[in-house]
C-alpha positions as CSV (number, residue, x, y, z in Angstrom):
1,M,-45.6,25.3,-11.8
2,K,-41.9,24.8,-12.1
3,K,-39.5,27.4,-11.1
4,I,-36.9,28.4,-13.8
5,D,-33.3,27.9,-12.7
6,N,-31.3,30.9,-14.0
7,T,-28.0,29.8,-12.5
8,A,-27.8,26.7,-14.7
9,S,-27.2,28.7,-17.8
10,E,-24.4,30.6,-16.1
11,M,-22.6,27.3,-15.3
12,I,-22.3,26.2,-19.0
13,P,-19.2,28.4,-19.8
14,I,-17.5,27.2,-16.6
15,R,-18.2,23.6,-17.3
16,L,-16.9,24.1,-20.9
17,I,-13.7,25.6,-19.6
18,I,-13.3,22.7,-17.1
19,S,-13.9,20.1,-19.8
20,I,-11.4,21.7,-22.1
21,A,-8.8,21.9,-19.3
22,I,-9.3,18.2,-18.5
23,M,-9.0,17.2,-22.2
24,A,-5.8,19.3,-22.5
25,A,-4.3,17.6,-19.4
26,I,-5.2,14.1,-20.8
27,A,-3.7,15.0,-24.2
28,F,-0.5,16.3,-22.5
29,M,-0.1,13.1,-20.4
30,L,-0.6,11.0,-23.5
31,A,2.0,13.0,-25.4
32,V,4.5,12.7,-22.5
33,G,3.8,9.0,-22.2
34,Y,4.2,8.4,-26.0
35,N,7.5,10.3,-26.0
36,N,8.8,8.2,-23.0
37,L,7.6,5.0,-24.7
38,S,9.4,6.0,-27.9
39,I,12.7,6.6,-26.1
40,T,12.4,3.3,-24.2
41,L,11.6,1.3,-27.3
42,S,14.5,2.9,-29.2
43,E,16.9,2.1,-26.4
44,N,15.7,-1.5,-26.2
45,Q,16.1,-1.8,-30.0
46,I,19.7,-0.7,-29.9
47,E,20.6,-2.9,-26.9
48,N,18.9,-6.0,-28.5
49,Q,20.8,-5.5,-31.7
50,Y,24.1,-5.0,-29.9
51,R,23.4,-8.2,-27.8
52,T,22.9,-10.1,-31.0
53,L,26.3,-8.8,-32.3
54,E,27.9,-9.5,-28.9
55,S,27.0,-13.2,-29.1
56,K,28.6,-13.4,-32.6
57,L,31.8,-11.7,-31.3
58,Y,32.1,-13.9,-28.3
59,T,32.1,-16.9,-30.7
60,M,34.6,-15.2,-32.9
61,L,36.9,-14.5,-30.0
62,A,36.6,-18.0,-28.5
63,S,37.3,-19.9,-31.7
64,G,38.5,-17.4,-34.3
65,V,41.9,-16.9,-36.0
66,T,43.7,-13.6,-35.6
67,R,45.4,-11.6,-38.3
68,D,48.6,-9.8,-37.4
69,V,48.0,-6.2,-38.7
70,D,51.7,-5.5,-38.9
71,E,52.3,-8.3,-41.4
72,L,51.5,-7.1,-45.0
73,N,50.9,-10.6,-46.4
74,A,48.9,-12.1,-43.5
75,G,45.7,-13.8,-44.3
76,D,42.4,-12.4,-43.0
77,G,41.3,-13.0,-39.5
78,T,38.0,-14.4,-38.5
79,M,35.2,-11.9,-39.5
80,R,31.6,-11.3,-38.5
81,T,29.3,-9.0,-40.5
82,H,26.3,-7.5,-38.7
83,T,23.6,-5.2,-40.1
84,F,22.2,-2.7,-37.6
85,D,18.7,-1.3,-38.1
86,L,19.0,1.7,-35.8
87,P,16.1,4.1,-34.9
88,D,16.0,7.6,-36.4
89,N,16.3,9.2,-33.0
90,I,19.8,7.8,-32.3
91,V,22.4,10.2,-31.1
92,Y,25.3,7.7,-31.2
93,L,26.3,4.1,-30.8
94,A,30.0,4.0,-30.0
95,F,32.3,1.0,-29.8
96,G,35.2,1.3,-27.4
97,I,34.6,5.0,-26.5
98,D,32.4,7.3,-24.6
99,P,32.1,9.9,-27.3
100,D,30.5,12.6,-25.1
101,P,32.1,12.3,-21.7
102,S,31.1,15.8,-20.7
103,N,27.5,15.4,-22.0
104,D,27.6,18.6,-23.9
105,G,26.6,17.1,-27.3
106,E,30.1,17.6,-28.8
107,L,31.5,14.2,-29.9
108,T,35.2,13.4,-29.3
109,T,37.3,10.3,-30.1
110,G,39.7,8.2,-28.1
111,L,39.2,5.1,-26.0
112,T,37.4,4.3,-22.8
113,D,38.5,1.3,-20.7
114,D,40.9,0.2,-23.4
115,G,38.0,-0.1,-25.9
116,S,36.1,-2.6,-23.8
117,A,32.8,-0.8,-23.6
118,V,29.8,0.2,-25.8
119,F,28.0,3.5,-25.3
120,Y,24.7,4.5,-26.9
121,K,22.2,7.3,-26.6
122,V,18.9,8.4,-28.2
123,S,17.4,11.9,-28.4
124,N,16.0,13.0,-25.1
125,G,17.2,9.8,-23.4
126,N,20.0,9.0,-21.1
127,K,23.5,7.7,-22.0
128,H,23.8,3.9,-21.6
129,V,27.0,1.9,-21.3
130,I,27.6,-1.8,-21.6
131,W,30.9,-2.8,-20.0
132,I,32.4,-5.9,-21.7
133,S,34.5,-8.5,-19.9
134,G,36.7,-11.0,-21.7
135,D,40.1,-11.3,-23.2
136,G,40.5,-9.5,-26.5
137,F,37.1,-7.8,-26.5
138,R,38.7,-4.4,-27.3
139,F,37.2,-2.4,-30.2
140,R,39.4,-0.4,-32.6
141,E,38.4,1.7,-35.6
142,G,39.8,0.5,-38.9
143,N,41.5,2.3,-41.8
144,N,41.7,0.8,-45.3
145,T,45.3,1.2,-46.4
146,N,46.4,-0.4,-49.7
147,G,43.4,-2.8,-49.7
148,K,44.1,-4.0,-46.1
149,W,42.2,-2.9,-43.0
150,I,44.6,-1.8,-40.2
151,I,44.1,-0.2,-36.8
152,N,43.4,3.4,-37.6
153,N,44.9,4.7,-34.3
154,D,45.7,2.7,-31.2
155,E,43.6,5.1,-29.2
156,Q,40.5,5.4,-31.3
157,G,37.1,3.7,-31.1
158,F,34.3,3.8,-33.6
159,I,31.1,6.0,-33.5
160,L,27.9,5.4,-35.4
161,Q,25.6,8.5,-35.6
162,N,23.0,7.7,-38.2
163,G,19.7,5.9,-38.0
164,G,18.6,3.3,-40.5
165,Q,20.5,0.3,-41.7
166,T,24.2,0.1,-41.4
167,T,26.3,-2.9,-42.1
168,L,29.7,-3.3,-40.3
169,T,32.3,-6.0,-40.5
170,F,34.3,-7.0,-37.4
171,E,37.6,-8.8,-37.7
172,L,39.7,-10.5,-35.1
173,V,43.2,-9.0,-35.3
174,Q,46.3,-8.8,-33.2
175,K,49.0,-6.2,-32.8
176,N,52.0,-6.8,-30.6
177,H,50.4,-10.1,-29.5
178,E,47.3,-8.3,-28.2
179,K,43.9,-9.3,-29.6
180,Y,41.5,-6.6,-30.9
181,V,38.2,-6.5,-32.7
182,L,38.8,-4.3,-35.7
183,I,35.8,-2.6,-37.2
184,H,36.1,-2.2,-41.0
185,A,34.9,1.4,-41.1
186,N,36.1,4.9,-40.3
187,D,33.8,7.5,-38.6
188,N,35.8,10.5,-39.8
189,I,35.8,12.0,-36.3
190,N,39.4,13.0,-35.7
191,P,41.2,13.4,-32.3
């Protein structure tokens, strides 16, 4: 005759609790992994789109014609138009400026390294910077005055804060014999 094991029935609740704890730990690790993957994919998407734009701008700088922004009747400079398809979790993509130098979430305007840098950040991610070398690769925010785009402020870069599709036009201009990449847009962030 077999002996009945009474302790086996006492182990069922313990095994159930252990199983639930293991499943919760696995679900938590999957959630953290998905979040990290989402951040990495968004950052790569932004950088790849910028690198595509950068190649267009290098060509424009090497063989383009500048427009003197101080001359009212000057013809247009060489232009490049680029459509960004930015992720929804973007915090900012900034041309020529570190919009959050103190990392407190409050965006400011101005210039960083004379406008020769691009900064971007996604939610829960780190700030990234792309330093740009090359003559004339200095971004400036534009201002449409009387149908002509001029440099909004000599000390102001451009900040994109929204995900989705955004189309920007970049024009090769000069002011006081210095080349700039003028962005035909205004971010409405004032100094």
